[in-house]
C-alpha positions in Angstrom: 25.4 29.0 0.0 26.9 27.4 3.0 24.5 27.7 6.7 27.8 27.1 9.3 31.5 27.8 8.8 33.0 24.1 10.6 34.8 21.6 8.8 32.2 19.8 7.3 30.9 23.1 5.1 34.8 24.2 4.6 35.8 20.9 3.2 32.5 20.5 0.9 33.1 24.1 -0.2 36.3 23.1 -1.1 35.7 20.5 -3.0 32.8 22.2 -4.9 35.7 24.8 -6.2 37.9 22.4 -7.7 34.5 20.6 -9.5 34.2 24.5 -10.7 37.7 24.6 -12.1 37.3 21.1 -13.4 34.6 22.6 -15.8 36.2 26.0 -16.6 36.3 28.4 -14.0 39.5 29.8 -12.9 40.0 29.3 -8.9 38.9 33.0 -8.2 35.8 32.7 -10.2 34.5 29.6 -8.5 35.3 31.2 -5.1 33.3 33.9 -5.7 30.2 31.9 -6.3 30.0 30.5 -3.2 29.2 32.1 0.5 29.0 31.4 3.5 26.6 32.3 6.8 26.9 32.0 10.3 25.1 33.1 13.4 25.3 36.8 12.5 24.2 36.4 9.1 26.2 36.5 5.4 30.4 36.2 6.2 32.3 39.0 4.7 35.4 40.5 4.4 35.0 43.4 7.3 33.8 39.9 9.5 36.7 39.7 12.3 37.9 36.6 13.1 37.4 34.8 10.1 38.8 31.3 10.1 41.1 30.3 8.0 39.8 28.2 5.3 36.5 30.6 5.1 38.1 33.6 4.2 38.6 32.8 0.7 34.8 33.0 0.5 34.2 36.1 2.4 33.7 38.4 -0.5 33.1 42.6 -0.3 29.6 42.6 0.9 27.3 44.7 2.4 26.7 43.3 6.1 22.9 41.4 5.8 20.7 38.9 7.7 20.6 35.1 6.2 17.1 35.9 4.9 18.2 38.9 2.9 21.5 37.5 1.7 19.1 34.9 -0.2 17.0 37.9 -1.6 19.8 39.5 -3.1 22.3 37.3 -3.7 20.2 34.3 -5.1 21.6 30.9 -4.6 20.7 28.1 -6.7 21.5 25.5 -3.6 21.7 26.2 -0.1 23.6 23.8 1.9 23.3 23.5 5.9 26.2 22.0 8.1 25.5 23.3 11.7 24.1 21.0 14.0 21.6 22.9 14.7 17.7 22.0 14.2 15.4 24.7 12.2 17.5 26.8 11.2 16.5 26.0 7.8 13.0 28.1 9.2 9.6 28.5 7.1 11.0 32.2 5.5 14.3 30.6 4.4 12.5 27.7 2.5 9.6 30.1 0.9 12.7 32.6 -0.4 14.8 29.8 -1.6 11.8 29.2 -3.1 10.9 32.4 -4.5 13.9 32.8 -6.0 14.4 29.5 -7.5 11.7 27.7 -9.1 13.6 25.0 -8.1 15.3 25.6 -5.4 17.9 23.0 -4.1 17.8 22.2 -0.3 20.7 20.0 1.3 20.1 19.5 5.2 23.3 17.8 6.1 23.2 17.8 9.8 22.4 14.5 11.8 21.0 12.7 13.5 17.2 13.7 12.7 16.9 15.9 16.0 19.5 18.0 14.8 18.6 18.8 11.0 18.3 21.6 10.0 14.4 21.3 8.7 12.7 18.0 7.5 11.9 16.6 4.2 8.0 17.5 4.7 8.9 21.2 5.9 11.0 21.9 2.3 8.0 20.0 0.3 5.4 22.0 2.0 6.9 25.5 2.7 8.5 25.2 -0.9 5.0 23.9 -2.6 6.5 20.6 -3.7 9.3 22.7 -5.8 12.2 22.0 -3.5 15.0 19.7 -4.9 15.6 18.6 -1.4 18.8 15.7 0.3 19.4 15.5 3.8 22.4 14.0 6.2 19.6 12.2 8.0 16.8 9.4 6.5 13.2 10.9 6.1 10.1 9.0 5.0 8.3 10.0 2.1 5.9 12.8 1.6 3.0 13.0 0.1 2.1 16.6 -1.7 -0.3 17.0 -3.4 -0.2 14.2 -5.7 2.7 13.9 -5.8 4.5 11.6 -3.4 8.6 12.5 -2.7 11.1 10.2 -1.9 13.7 12.4 -0.6 17.3 10.2 -0.7 20.2 10.4 2.2 23.0 12.4 1.4 25.2 9.5 2.9 29.3 8.9 2.8 28.1 5.2 2.1 27.4 6.4 -1.2 31.5 6.9 -1.6 34.1 5.7 1.4 33.8 2.3 -0.3 34.0 3.0 -3.5 37.0 5.3 -3.1 38.7 2.5 -0.7 38.2 0.0 -2.9 39.5 1.2 -5.9 42.7 2.8 -3.8 43.4 -0.9 -2.4 42.6 -2.3 -6.6 44.9 0.3 -7.9 47.3 0.2 -4.7 47.5 4.1 -5.2 50.2 6.1 -3.6 47.8 9.1 -3.0 44.1 9.7 -3.0 43.3 13.1 -4.5 40.4 15.4 -5.1 40.5 14.1 -8.7 39.0 11.0 -7.0 36.6 12.4 -5.0 35.4 14.6 -8.2 35.6 11.2 -10.4 33.1 9.4 -7.4 30.6 12.2 -7.0 30.6 12.4 -10.9 29.6 8.3 -10.6 27.3 8.2 -8.5 25.3 11.3 -10.2 25.1 9.3 -13.3 23.5 6.3 -11.0 20.7 7.8 -9.9 17.7 6.5 -12.4 14.9 8.9 -13.9 12.5 7.1 -11.2 14.4 8.4 -8.4 15.1 11.4 -10.4 11.1 11.3 -10.0 10.3 11.1 -7.3 12.8 13.8 -5.7 15.8 11.7 -5.4 19.0 12.4 -6.0 20.9 10.0 -4.7 20.7 6.3 -5.4 18.5 3.4 -3.1 20.8 2.5 -0.5 19.8 -0.8 -1.6 22.4 -0.6 -5.4 24.9 1.0 -2.6 27.3 -2.0 -3.8 26.7 -1.5 -7.8 27.6 1.8 -6.8 30.5 1.4 -5.0 31.9 -1.2 -7.8 31.7 1.7 -10.3 33.2 4.3 -8.2 36.6 2.3 -7.3 36.9 1.7 -11.5 36.7 5.3 -12.0 39.6 5.8 -8.5 41.7 3.1 -10.4 41.8 4.7 -13.9 42.3 8.1 -12.3 45.3 6.7 -10.2 46.3 5.5 -14.1 46.0 8.7 -15.1 47.7 10.4 -12.7 50.6 8.0 -12.8 49.8 7.3 -9.3 50.7 3.2 -9.4 53.6 1.3 -10.8 50.8 -1.6 -10.9 49.4 -3.0 -14.4 46.1 -3.3 -13.7 43.9 -5.8 -16.2 42.2 -4.7 -19.0 38.9 -5.9 -17.9 39.1 -3.6 -14.4 35.8 -3.6 -14.0 35.7 -7.7 -13.8 39.1 -7.6 -11.7 37.3 -4.8 -9.2 34.3 -7.3 -8.5 36.7 -9.9 -7.8 38.2 -8.2 -5.4 34.8 -7.6 -3.6 33.7 -9.6 -0.3 30.7 -11.0 -0.5 29.2 -11.6 3.0 27.0 -14.1 2.0 27.5 -17.8 3.8 
């Protein structure tokens, strides 16, 4: 479920649809699994002036408030892309924790003063059960006997690797498949220790390692999709690494 109907939420939803389709769903089945909330509550097919990008996600459903929509639809994941502080209030977070054993809440808006909720609020209001990420950085949060270290969901994890992969492969196009491959690589770089502390992204100190792995995956997609005329070397990992800039003097 997305709070906000702007380009950030719409673009994310479209990529999620592609991911669901890659997992075996039809496009219609994938779209039916995503819902949007705006200032008036649940976006349904009966709403007026729906943005064209959001129309595929405006389902036949009775109008209801944000908190009621969570109670009825029971979303597993709540994503905020509003730029409005506090929109994931205590009632919203507690409702997500009521309908999910491990609610996933991603407050994407930044800077920190505009985030939908803080990390501390998410952990406190969910009794430490939330899987939390944010567009803004937050310090570690102590809840009971657990120290949570939420990771910042930042495009710094993806764009450098995508760009490097495009350059290395001389791909003619940047495709959604490349972004899906990048997301899968990123997810696989998160360590068990990071997961235990509540992070769903790797530490930023490892961003070069992540960028390298993503670039290799992008090169592989470019070859598989016939998007490059270049003959890439067998040691693709070593080749990509040789192209990485080393800011050392």
